[in-house]
N, C-alpha and C positions, 0 to 999 in steps of 0.2 A: 723856134719863137721862146717857148717854155723852157727848155734846153739852156737857151741861150739867159734866159732871167735865171734858173737855176745856178747854173755855172758862177753869173755876177754875183750871187746872192752868197754861196757855199764860198768865193774867194773871199767876199768882202767881211765873212765872219773869221776867216782862218787868220793866227795870228802871221802877224810879219814885225821884223825888224826895222824895215823900210818906214812905215806910220808911225807915229805919235802913241804915245801910250793910252792916250785917253779914245784913239780910236780902236784899240785893242779892246777896251772894254766894252765896248758899246755889242760886241758880238755875245757878250753874257746877257745881254737883255732880253733875248727872247727866251734862254732858259730859265732868267730869274722871275719873268711873267708868268712861266708855267708853273712854277715852283709856287709861287703866289695863288696863284689860279687852282693848283690840289691844294695848298691848305686852305683857301677859304671853301673847296669844296669837303675836305675832310671835315673843318669846323662844322660844314651844314648839314653834314653827316652823323656828326656826335649832339647836334641839337637837334639833330630828328631822333635819333639814338633816346636822347635825355627826355625828350617829348613821346614818345614811345613808351618808355619805361614808367615817366609818371600817369602815361594811362592806362598802361596792365595795374599798375600799383592800386590805381582808384578802381579799375574794374573790381581787380581783386580784393577791396576792403568791402566794396558793395555787395560780390558775392557773399563775402563771410556775413555782412548783416543780414542780408535775403537767409543764408543758411543758418543763421541763428533766431531769426522770427521763425522761420519753418520747424526747425526744431521744439521751438517755443510750442507754436501753434500746435505740434505733434504730438508734445506732451499734454497740452489740454484737454487735445480729442482724445487721447488714451484715457485720460482721466478721467473724461464725458463715459466713454465706454466703458470702462470700469464700473461705475456710477450705474448706467443704466444696466451692464448687466448683475449687478446685485438687485437691483428694482427687477428685473426677469425673475432671479430666483425666488424670490420673495412672492412675487406675484404666480408662478409657478406652482410654489409649495403650499400656498394660501388657495389654490385652484385643484391640486390634487388630495388635502385634506380631506378627511372622512368625515369630519365633525364639521364642516361648512357653518357659518352661522345663518339665520335665515334674514330676512329685511326685518322681521319684530324684533329678533334677539338684537340686530344689529342698530335696531333706533333705540332698545333698549339701553343697550350698551354704551350709547352716543348720552345719551341724558345722565346714565352715572357720571361717565369718565367729565361732562359739563359742570356736576353737581362737585367733583373732585377737584377741579379750576376752581371754581368758585371760594372753595373750603380752602385750598393751598394759597390763593388771592387775598382772603379776610385774614387768614396767619400771619399773611407776610407783611399787612398794612399794621397788624395790631402788632407784631415785631418790631415792625421800623418805630411805631409809637411810643412800645415801651423801651425802646433804646433812645429816644429823643426825650422819653421823661427822665429817665435814668440819667442822661448826658446832663440836661438843665438841673438835674438836682445836684451832681456833681460841681457842676458849675458855680451853682448858687451856693452852695456850702465851701467850697473855695474863696467865692468872692468873700462870703461872709467873714471866713479866718483872717484873710487877708486886710479887712478893714477893722477889724478888731484889733491888730499885731499893729497896722497905724496908727491908731487912737490911741494903744497903750503906749506907745514911742511916743507919740505926741504929748500925749498928757503927762510924762514922764519927764520930756525934755522943759514943757512950760515950768511946771513943778522946778526945774533944776534952777531958772532962770529966774 
């Protein structure tokens, strides 16, 4: 039965001069359908490839951002390690000094440093006050000169009129 159907199908798709041309075209329909299906499949494959490439690009960009963040964090970490190393060096040199300060001399030195800080603060305030005074004095003199100049010009014009 199947063999008979295959023979009928085979015979119906073979070109023959006995049948009209439109019937001969029918034999191309299965091939056309296969070509259309293949084209659709290829288009779908291209779409999948495009989507995959987009995902790969997005993943690459995310990985790049993570790498940059990790690099920045590493630089911060190394900088902090460098600072800690310097502090440790200072502490070790202080610990190994033969003339280490006693607690009493430390308190005395602290009071001296506080006195120096107070003097510096007073000097800074005094310098700021002197600067402000000089600035106001110069501005006042310039204002006086400007007023005198305008008055002299005004008096001359009034006398001319």
